[in-house]
N, C-alpha and C positions, 0 to 999 in steps of 0.2 A: 489936242482935244481928244483924238482917238485913244491915246495912252491913258488919259484921265478916265475915259469911259471904261476901258478894260480894267483898271484898278478898282473902280467902283463896283463893277460886276463881280470881280474876284472877291472883294470884301463882302458883298451881299451873299455870295455862295458860302463864304466862310461862316458868317453869322447863322445862316440856315443850318449848316452842318452842326454847329454848337448846340443849337436848339433841338435838333433831331436826336443827337446822341446823349444829350443832357449831361455833359461832362462838367465837372467843377472848373470854372473859368475865373481867373483873377485878372483884373486890370489894375496894375500897380502904379504907384507914383513915388517920386523920390522921398526917402524917409521910411518907406514901408519895409516890412520884413516878410520874406517869403517862407512859409512854414515847411521846412524840410527837417525831418527827425535827425538829430545828432549834430547838425551844423547850424550856423547862423548865416543867413543870406540877406544882406542889407541892400536895398535898392538905392543906387547913387544917382542915376540919371534915367529919365523916361519922358517921352513925348516932348522933347526939347527943353525940359527943365532939369534942375539938379538940386541936390541937397543944400539946405541953407544953414545947417549946423554941422559941425564936425562930428565924426564918429569917434569912438574911443581910440586914442592913439594919434589923433589928428589935431589940426588947428594951428600948426606952426607957420610962420612966414615962409613963403616959397621963394628962395633966391634964384630959381631957374626961370621965373616969369620974364626976367629982363632979357633973356636970350631966346625968347619965343614970341616974335612979333606976330601980331594978328594978320590973318590972311583974308581973302575974299570969302564971304559967307557961303556956306554950302546949302543950296535950296532943296536938296534931296532928302529922302527919309533917313539917310544915314545920321543926320544931325539929331534925329529923334530916337536914337538907339537906346535900348534898355541896357544899363550898366549895373553890375552887382559886385559887391565885395563878399566873398565867402570866407568865413572864419571857422576853423575846426580846432578848438583848444588854442594853442599858440600859433597855429599855421594860418597864414593869410594869403588868399588868392584873389586876383582881380581880373574881371572880364568886362570890358566896356563895349562889347559888340563892335559896331562900325562907327562909333562916335568919331566925329571929325575935329580938326585942329582948333577952330574957334570955340567949339563947345567944350573942348578940353581946357582951354584957357578960362572959360567962365567957371568951370568946376574947380580949377586948381589955383586960381589967382585972385587976390594977392596972397591968400593963405592956403596951405595944403590941408584940406579937411579930412584926409584919409590917413596920412602918416606913411609908413613903409610897409612893403609886402614881401612875402617870400617868393611868390611866382606871379609874373605878369604875362597874361595871354595878350599878345600884341594886338592893338586895335586895328580893325579894318584890314586884316591879312598882311600888315606891314607895307601899306601903300603910303605915298608921300602926303596924302591928304590928312593923315593922322599921325600920332606918335610924336608929339612935340616934346622938347626937353622939359617944359613946365610940367608935363605929366610923367614921362618915363624917368627922368633923372630925379625928380622929387620923390617918386615911389621907392627908389633905391632897391629894385628887385634883385634878389640873389640869382634868380633864374628867369629867363624869358623864353616863352614858347611861341614861335612864329607860325601861325596857321596859314601859310601861304601855299600857292600852287606854283607849278613850274613857270608859268607865265602870268600869274595873278598875284600881286603883292610882292613882297621881298624886294622893293625898290632900294637901290643902293643908298640913297640919302637917309631913308627911314631906317634901314638896317644899321647904318653907322650910328645913328642917334641911340639905338638900343645898345649897340656894342660899346658905346662910350659911357653908358650909365655907370655912375661912380662905384656902386657896390656889386656890379654884375660878375658872377662867377662863370656862368655858361649861357650860351644862346643855342637853343634847340630849334630845328626847323622841320616842318612837315614835308617840304619838298626842297630840292636844290633849285635856286632861282636862276633861270637862264640869263636874266638881265644882270644879275649881280656878279657873275663870273666868279673866279676863285677869290678875288679880293673882297667880295662882299657876300660870302657864304660861310657858314660854320664849317668846321672840319667834317668830312663825310661821316665820321663816327656818330655825330650828333644830328644827322639828317635821316628821316625815315624813308624818303623816296629820292634816290640820287639820279634817276633817269628822267628824261622829259616825259616819257610815257609812264603814267602813274601805275605802280604795281599794287596799290592799296595797302601799303604798309602804314603802321600807326605808331604813335608815341603814347605811352601810358604813364600817368603820374599817380603815385600812391603816397598819401600823406598820413602822418601820425599826429596825435593830439599834442605831443610835446614839441611840435614844430619841425621835426625831421621829415624828410620826404625822399622819394626815389623816382627817377625818371627812367623808363625802359623803352628801348628802340626795338620794335618787333622785326625789323629787317635783319639786323646783325646780332640781335640778342644782347646788345650792350646795355648795361644799366649803370647808373651812378647814384650813390647814396649821398644825400646832403644832411649833415648832422644838424641838430637843433641850433637855431640861431643864437649866438651869444652877444650880438651887437647891442 
């Protein structure tokens, strides 16, 4: 009860702040487009709901649903995450926030409404509550970026699902996962922060409209160029 009270008070303060600063505020729903100049940002999930029609490039039967059994429902706000598909010319990037396993299945099964992407930002920091094969494998990302912490996310089983994705070329990580050990971490070259105590290093992704993109590691200055997708 106390936690509920705190959440309500926080939200009330948030609404008051919006009213005071008079900022333009959008409440989006699945199927909406967020207006950002130069790119297309399509809302896939929001408030526990998901798109009902496929976006361009999607709509195919999803063969990976069979290997993604439903789990216990998640009652937290993670299941209400805002998820978006960003398209810049031929480049496609997906970020589903903290969307959890069963909500992924609702979105992706029996048909894949999204198609394939170039880059997948791992859902929910790479924890086991998210990142089902029905989502990750069906998206066929060329590159995955895991926004994990040293001791948050990067769970070995979730990491392995990403690593096993059929078309994956590389998996980049924000931090070395202490839980994952060497067997379930990318090579150090692809990790921004390799020590348990974070040094604030980052990964930078730069995309071109022809579908090519570059990922840069600020820690070691390593970067890799991915040519335009020909698949």
